[in-house]
C-alpha positions as CSV (number, residue, x, y, z in Angstrom):
1,M,-0.5,0.3,0.2
2,L,1.4,3.3,-1.0
3,R,0.4,6.3,1.0
4,A,2.3,10.2,0.9
5,L,1.0,12.6,2.5
6,L,0.9,15.9,0.1
7,L,0.8,19.9,0.3
8,G,1.4,19.7,4.3
9,G,-1.6,17.6,4.9
10,A,-4.0,19.1,2.6
11,A,-3.8,15.5,0.7
12,V,-3.0,11.9,1.3
13,C,-2.2,10.0,-2.3
14,L,-3.2,5.8,-1.0
15,A,-3.1,3.1,-3.8
16,S,-6.1,0.9,-3.8
17,T,-6.4,-2.5,-1.2
18,A,-8.3,-4.1,-3.9
19,A,-10.6,-5.2,-1.3
20,F,-14.1,-5.4,-4.0
21,A,-15.3,-7.7,-6.2
22,E,-15.7,-5.4,-9.8
23,G,-19.2,-5.6,-10.0
24,S,-20.4,-7.3,-7.1
25,P,-23.2,-5.7,-5.7
26,A,-22.4,-3.4,-2.1
27,R,-24.6,-3.1,0.2
28,Y,-24.2,-0.2,2.7
29,V,-25.3,0.4,6.2
30,V,-25.0,4.1,6.9
31,I,-23.8,5.3,10.5
32,E,-23.7,8.4,9.8
33,Q,-24.7,11.4,7.0
34,S,-22.8,14.0,5.8
35,A,-19.5,12.5,7.9
36,S,-16.0,14.3,8.0
37,I,-12.6,12.3,9.1
38,A,-10.8,15.2,11.4
39,Y,-7.8,14.2,10.3
40,P,-6.8,13.0,6.7
41,N,-3.3,11.8,7.7
42,T,-5.4,8.4,9.8
43,I,-6.9,7.7,6.7
44,S,-4.7,4.1,6.4
45,A,-6.7,3.1,2.7
46,A,-8.3,4.0,0.2
47,D,-10.7,1.3,-3.0
48,R,-12.3,2.3,-5.8
49,V,-15.2,0.3,-5.5
50,D,-17.0,1.1,-9.4
51,D,-16.9,4.7,-11.7
52,S,-18.7,7.3,-8.7
53,T,-17.8,5.1,-5.7
54,V,-14.6,5.0,-3.6
55,I,-14.2,3.4,0.4
56,F,-12.0,4.8,2.7
57,R,-10.6,3.3,6.1
58,V,-9.5,5.2,8.9
59,G,-7.4,3.3,10.9
60,A,-8.7,-1.1,11.5
61,N,-12.2,0.0,11.9
62,R,-13.5,3.5,10.7
63,W,-15.1,2.9,7.0
64,Y,-16.5,6.3,5.1
65,R,-18.4,6.1,1.4
66,A,-17.3,8.7,-1.5
67,E,-20.2,9.2,-3.9
68,L,-18.5,11.3,-6.1
69,A,-20.1,13.6,-8.4
70,A,-19.7,12.7,-11.8
71,P,-17.9,8.6,-12.7
72,C,-15.2,9.9,-12.3
73,A,-13.1,6.7,-12.0
74,R,-13.3,5.1,-15.1
75,D,-10.7,3.6,-17.2
76,A,-8.7,3.6,-13.4
77,T,-7.4,0.2,-12.2
78,R,-7.1,-0.9,-8.7
79,L,-3.7,0.1,-8.7
80,T,-4.0,3.5,-9.8
81,P,-3.2,5.9,-6.7
82,I,-6.4,8.1,-4.8
83,E,-6.0,11.2,-3.2
84,V,-7.9,13.2,-0.8
85,D,-7.4,16.6,-1.1
86,T,-9.4,18.8,1.7
87,R,-9.0,22.2,-1.1
88,G,-6.8,23.9,2.3
89,R,-9.3,22.5,5.3
90,P,-8.3,20.2,8.3
91,A,-10.8,18.3,7.9
92,F,-11.6,15.8,5.1
93,D,-15.7,15.8,4.0
94,V,-18.2,16.4,1.5
95,T,-17.0,19.5,0.3
96,G,-13.1,18.6,-0.4
97,R,-11.9,16.2,-3.6
98,V,-10.8,13.0,-4.5
99,V,-8.6,12.7,-7.2
100,I,-8.5,9.8,-9.6
101,D,-5.4,9.3,-11.9
102,G,-5.3,13.1,-12.2
103,R,-8.8,14.2,-12.6
104,R,-10.1,16.1,-10.1
105,C,-14.3,14.3,-8.8
106,A,-16.5,17.1,-6.5
107,L,-18.0,14.2,-3.9
108,R,-22.1,13.7,-4.3
109,S,-22.2,12.6,-0.6
110,F,-19.5,10.9,2.0
111,D,-20.7,9.3,4.5
112,R,-19.1,7.0,7.5
113,I,-20.7,3.1,7.0
114,E,-20.5,-0.1,8.5
115,R,-17.3,-2.5,8.0
116,P,-18.3,-2.9,4.6
117,E,-20.6,-6.7,3.1
118,A,-17.4,-7.7,1.3
119,L,-15.3,-7.5,3.9
120,H,-17.2,-9.5,6.1
């Protein structure tokens, strides 16, 4: 797993964990809508589920789902780095951006979720 802190804490670059199978239906239980990650440098993994969904893991047991405003992850592979850009804010939330293969993706939603079914 690749992780690099960029822009003095404003962005975190992560490689995919490849935990989700392509094309498998995903089901999520939302714990908190419009969530935020207070310290983005604590993100330990990111996984592109499909062209418009990215799952982030913080520590061992905190999971977040970012739904992208557009299918921004098209043509990305499991090894494509994913960056989190807080846009100068101390926390990462729905106002931030996910950067996949150089594409800056706005978020439609950002929720804290239970551990995804694909990982049980």
